[in-house]
N, CA, C and O atoms as a GROMACS GRO file, in nm:
protein
  244
    1UNK      N    1   0.074  -0.131   0.008
    1UNK     CA    2  -0.002  -0.018  -0.022
    1UNK      C    3   0.061   0.109   0.003
    1UNK      O    4   0.124   0.125   0.108
    2UNK      N    5   0.051   0.197  -0.081
    2UNK     CA    6   0.160   0.330  -0.090
    2UNK      C    7   0.080   0.411  -0.018
    2UNK      O    8  -0.043   0.401  -0.025
    3UNK      N    9   0.143   0.507   0.064
    3UNK     CA   10   0.094   0.621   0.109
    3UNK      C   11   0.082   0.721   0.030
    3UNK      O   12   0.170   0.747  -0.052
    4UNK      N   13  -0.027   0.791   0.041
    4UNK     CA   14  -0.040   0.930  -0.039
    4UNK      C   15   0.062   1.028  -0.007
    4UNK      O   16   0.120   1.098  -0.089
    5UNK      N   17   0.084   1.027   0.138
    5UNK     CA   18   0.177   1.148   0.182
    5UNK      C   19   0.293   1.081   0.221
    5UNK      O   20   0.335   1.105   0.334
    6UNK      N   21   0.372   0.975   0.127
    6UNK     CA   22   0.498   0.886   0.171
    6UNK      C   23   0.577   0.978   0.206
    6UNK      O   24   0.635   0.977   0.315
    7UNK      N   25   0.595   1.106   0.087
    7UNK     CA   26   0.728   1.182   0.092
    7UNK      C   27   0.710   1.287   0.249
    7UNK      O   28   0.807   1.310   0.321
    8UNK      N   29   0.606   1.326   0.271
    8UNK     CA   30   0.589   1.375   0.393
    8UNK      C   31   0.633   1.276   0.523
    8UNK      O   32   0.716   1.309   0.608
    9UNK      N   33   0.570   1.168   0.520
    9UNK     CA   34   0.616   1.063   0.643
    9UNK      C   35   0.781   1.050   0.638
    9UNK      O   36   0.843   1.042   0.744
   10UNK      N   37   0.844   1.048   0.517
   10UNK     CA   38   0.991   1.051   0.484
   10UNK      C   39   1.076   1.153   0.569
   10UNK      O   40   1.170   1.128   0.645
   11UNK      N   41   1.023   1.265   0.540
   11UNK     CA   42   1.077   1.385   0.600
   11UNK      C   43   1.062   1.372   0.734
   11UNK      O   44   1.159   1.383   0.808
   12UNK      N   45   0.924   1.343   0.786
   12UNK     CA   46   0.902   1.322   0.942
   12UNK      C   47   0.996   1.255   0.976
   12UNK      O   48   1.077   1.306   1.054
   13UNK      N   49   1.020   1.105   0.925
   13UNK     CA   50   1.112   1.003   1.005
   13UNK      C   51   1.271   1.089   0.975
   13UNK      O   52   1.338   1.101   1.078
   14UNK      N   53   1.317   1.132   0.882
   14UNK     CA   54   1.432   1.186   0.866
   14UNK      C   55   1.463   1.290   0.998
   14UNK      O   56   1.558   1.276   1.075
   15UNK      N   57   1.360   1.398   1.006
   15UNK     CA   58   1.352   1.492   1.124
   15UNK      C   59   1.379   1.433   1.281
   15UNK      O   60   1.454   1.480   1.367
   16UNK      N   61   1.292   1.314   1.289
   16UNK     CA   62   1.310   1.249   1.433
   16UNK      C   63   1.450   1.194   1.444
   16UNK      O   64   1.532   1.209   1.534
   17UNK      N   65   1.461   1.126   1.330
   17UNK     CA   66   1.626   1.063   1.356
   17UNK      C   67   1.743   1.172   1.371
   17UNK      O   68   1.849   1.134   1.420
   18UNK      N   69   1.729   1.308   1.329
   18UNK     CA   70   1.802   1.380   1.359
   18UNK      C   71   1.798   1.456   1.486
   18UNK      O   72   1.898   1.507   1.538
   19UNK      N   73   1.661   1.462   1.540
   19UNK     CA   74   1.636   1.517   1.664
   19UNK      C   75   1.706   1.415   1.758
   19UNK      O   76   1.787   1.451   1.843
   20UNK      N   77   1.665   1.267   1.732
   20UNK     CA   78   1.709   1.176   1.833
   20UNK      C   79   1.877   1.160   1.867
   20UNK      O   80   1.934   1.134   1.973
   21UNK      N   81   1.929   1.185   1.734
   21UNK     CA   82   2.101   1.171   1.727
   21UNK      C   83   2.148   1.289   1.773
   21UNK      O   84   2.264   1.277   1.811
   22UNK      N   85   2.095   1.426   1.786
   22UNK     CA   86   2.130   1.532   1.886
   22UNK      C   87   2.093   1.521   2.029
   22UNK      O   88   2.148   1.596   2.110
   23UNK      N   89   2.028   1.456   2.057
   23UNK     CA   90   2.002   1.381   2.210
   23UNK      C   91   2.089   1.315   2.244
   23UNK      O   92   2.152   1.338   2.347
   24UNK      N   93   2.113   1.207   2.160
   24UNK     CA   94   2.246   1.100   2.192
   24UNK      C   95   2.359   1.170   2.225
   24UNK      O   96   2.432   1.132   2.317
   25UNK      N   97   2.387   1.290   2.146
   25UNK     CA   98   2.513   1.375   2.183
   25UNK      C   99   2.504   1.424   2.332
   25UNK      O  100   2.584   1.396   2.421
   26UNK      N  101   2.378   1.512   2.345
   26UNK     CA  102   2.356   1.593   2.479
   26UNK      C  103   2.365   1.487   2.604
   26UNK      O  104   2.418   1.526   2.708
   27UNK      N  105   2.312   1.348   2.594
   27UNK     CA  106   2.302   1.278   2.698
   27UNK      C  107   2.369   1.122   2.677
   27UNK      O  108   2.295   1.024   2.691
   28UNK      N  109   2.494   1.108   2.649
   28UNK     CA  110   2.559   1.009   2.613
   28UNK      C  111   2.495   0.888   2.703
   28UNK      O  112   2.476   0.782   2.645
   29UNK      N  113   2.462   0.898   2.832
   29UNK     CA  114   2.440   0.813   2.914
   29UNK      C  115   2.316   0.726   2.843
   29UNK      O  116   2.296   0.608   2.867
   30UNK      N  117   2.254   0.791   2.770
   30UNK     CA  118   2.102   0.746   2.697
   30UNK      C  119   2.136   0.665   2.587
   30UNK      O  120   2.064   0.575   2.544
   31UNK      N  121   2.240   0.696   2.543
   31UNK     CA  122   2.278   0.664   2.400
   31UNK      C  123   2.201   0.528   2.326
   31UNK      O  124   2.125   0.526   2.229
   32UNK      N  125   2.254   0.416   2.413
   32UNK     CA  126   2.162   0.310   2.400
   32UNK      C  127   2.035   0.298   2.354
   32UNK      O  128   1.999   0.236   2.254
   33UNK      N  129   1.949   0.379   2.453
   33UNK     CA  130   1.811   0.369   2.457
   33UNK      C  131   1.765   0.455   2.350
   33UNK      O  132   1.652   0.425   2.311
   34UNK      N  133   1.829   0.573   2.281
   34UNK     CA  134   1.814   0.653   2.199
   34UNK      C  135   1.846   0.596   2.070
   34UNK      O  136   1.791   0.632   1.966
   35UNK      N  137   1.957   0.483   2.081
   35UNK     CA  138   1.964   0.413   1.926
   35UNK      C  139   1.872   0.343   1.895
   35UNK      O  140   1.852   0.327   1.775
   36UNK      N  141   1.793   0.283   1.984
   36UNK     CA  142   1.695   0.195   1.956
   36UNK      C  143   1.573   0.280   1.896
   36UNK      O  144   1.529   0.249   1.785
   37UNK      N  145   1.523   0.375   1.959
   37UNK     CA  146   1.450   0.480   1.890
   37UNK      C  147   1.480   0.508   1.731
   37UNK      O  148   1.398   0.509   1.640
   38UNK      N  149   1.612   0.530   1.723
   38UNK     CA  150   1.643   0.576   1.585
   38UNK      C  151   1.621   0.471   1.481
   38UNK      O  152   1.583   0.496   1.367
   39UNK      N  153   1.650   0.341   1.530
   39UNK     CA  154   1.643   0.233   1.458
   39UNK      C  155   1.487   0.211   1.415
   39UNK      O  156   1.456   0.160   1.307
   40UNK      N  157   1.403   0.253   1.502
   40UNK     CA  158   1.272   0.240   1.488
   40UNK      C  159   1.225   0.331   1.377
   40UNK      O  160   1.156   0.282   1.288
   41UNK      N  161   1.260   0.467   1.375
   41UNK     CA  162   1.214   0.532   1.292
   41UNK      C  163   1.281   0.546   1.140
   41UNK      O  164   1.228   0.603   1.045
   42UNK      N  165   1.439   0.465   1.141
   42UNK     CA  166   1.466   0.415   1.027
   42UNK      C  167   1.378   0.311   0.960
   42UNK      O  168   1.340   0.318   0.843
   43UNK      N  169   1.352   0.223   1.038
   43UNK     CA  170   1.261   0.121   0.975
   43UNK      C  171   1.122   0.132   0.927
   43UNK      O  172   1.059   0.054   0.856
   44UNK      N  173   1.080   0.259   0.987
   44UNK     CA  174   0.941   0.324   0.939
   44UNK      C  175   0.930   0.369   0.817
   44UNK      O  176   0.839   0.359   0.734
   45UNK      N  177   1.076   0.440   0.814
   45UNK     CA  178   1.136   0.542   0.694
   45UNK      C  179   1.146   0.423   0.577
   45UNK      O  180   1.087   0.431   0.469
   46UNK      N  181   1.214   0.334   0.608
   46UNK     CA  182   1.236   0.236   0.492
   46UNK      C  183   1.112   0.162   0.427
   46UNK      O  184   1.099   0.128   0.310
   47UNK      N  185   1.016   0.142   0.541
   47UNK     CA  186   0.869   0.069   0.495
   47UNK      C  187   0.786   0.192   0.397
   47UNK      O  188   0.732   0.167   0.290
   48UNK      N  189   0.791   0.310   0.453
   48UNK     CA  190   0.750   0.419   0.341
   48UNK      C  191   0.786   0.419   0.231
   48UNK      O  192   0.705   0.404   0.140
   49UNK      N  193   0.932   0.436   0.205
   49UNK     CA  194   1.005   0.456   0.078
   49UNK      C  195   0.964   0.332  -0.010
   49UNK      O  196   0.921   0.347  -0.125
   50UNK      N  197   0.978   0.221   0.044
   50UNK     CA  198   0.962   0.083  -0.046
   50UNK      C  199   0.806   0.062  -0.068
   50UNK      O  200   0.764  -0.024  -0.145
   51UNK      N  201   0.732   0.138  -0.004
   51UNK     CA  202   0.575   0.108  -0.036
   51UNK      C  203   0.474   0.030   0.030
   51UNK      O  204   0.356   0.006   0.005
   52UNK      N  205   0.588  -0.015   0.161
   52UNK     CA  206   0.521  -0.138   0.214
   52UNK      C  207   0.419  -0.028   0.312
   52UNK      O  208   0.430   0.094   0.329
   53UNK      N  209   0.304  -0.140   0.375
   53UNK     CA  210   0.223  -0.081   0.473
   53UNK      C  211   0.302  -0.050   0.589
   53UNK      O  212   0.366  -0.141   0.641
   54UNK      N  213   0.307   0.076   0.644
   54UNK     CA  214   0.386   0.097   0.763
   54UNK      C  215   0.327   0.007   0.890
   54UNK      O  216   0.206   0.004   0.911
   55UNK      N  217   0.398  -0.048   0.952
   55UNK     CA  218   0.358  -0.170   1.099
   55UNK      C  219   0.457  -0.154   1.205
   55UNK      O  220   0.575  -0.189   1.204
   56UNK      N  221   0.397  -0.099   1.290
   56UNK     CA  222   0.506  -0.068   1.409
   56UNK      C  223   0.491  -0.190   1.492
   56UNK      O  224   0.377  -0.229   1.518
   57UNK      N  225   0.603  -0.258   1.539
   57UNK     CA  226   0.617  -0.365   1.643
   57UNK      C  227   0.650  -0.279   1.765
   57UNK      O  228   0.731  -0.187   1.774
   58UNK      N  229   0.575  -0.326   1.848
   58UNK     CA  230   0.625  -0.256   2.033
   58UNK      C  231   0.653  -0.399   2.073
   58UNK      O  232   0.584  -0.501   2.063
   59UNK      N  233   0.769  -0.376   2.119
   59UNK     CA  234   0.848  -0.487   2.211
   59UNK      C  235   0.838  -0.461   2.357
   59UNK      O  236   0.907  -0.365   2.389
   60UNK      N  237   0.772  -0.517   2.457
   60UNK     CA  238   0.778  -0.465   2.600
   60UNK      C  239   0.900  -0.532   2.663
   60UNK      O  240   0.906  -0.653   2.643
   61UNK      N  241   0.990  -0.482   2.728
   61UNK     CA  242   1.101  -0.540   2.812
   61UNK      C  243   1.059  -0.530   2.926
   61UNK      O  244   1.127  -0.570   3.021
   0.00000   0.00000   0.00000
């Protein structure tokens, strides 16, 4: 399923990744947790770019 606003979603994902990367620099003690968030946004971005239906998997730890 192609999203009609896929380009906008891709931009949103890139912004979120940038914000989280900056937070990681400011708070190095949270780097591992923030990395997990970044990977989630990268995965969502990839799904949107290849035209897949975005599915977010939430893992409870």
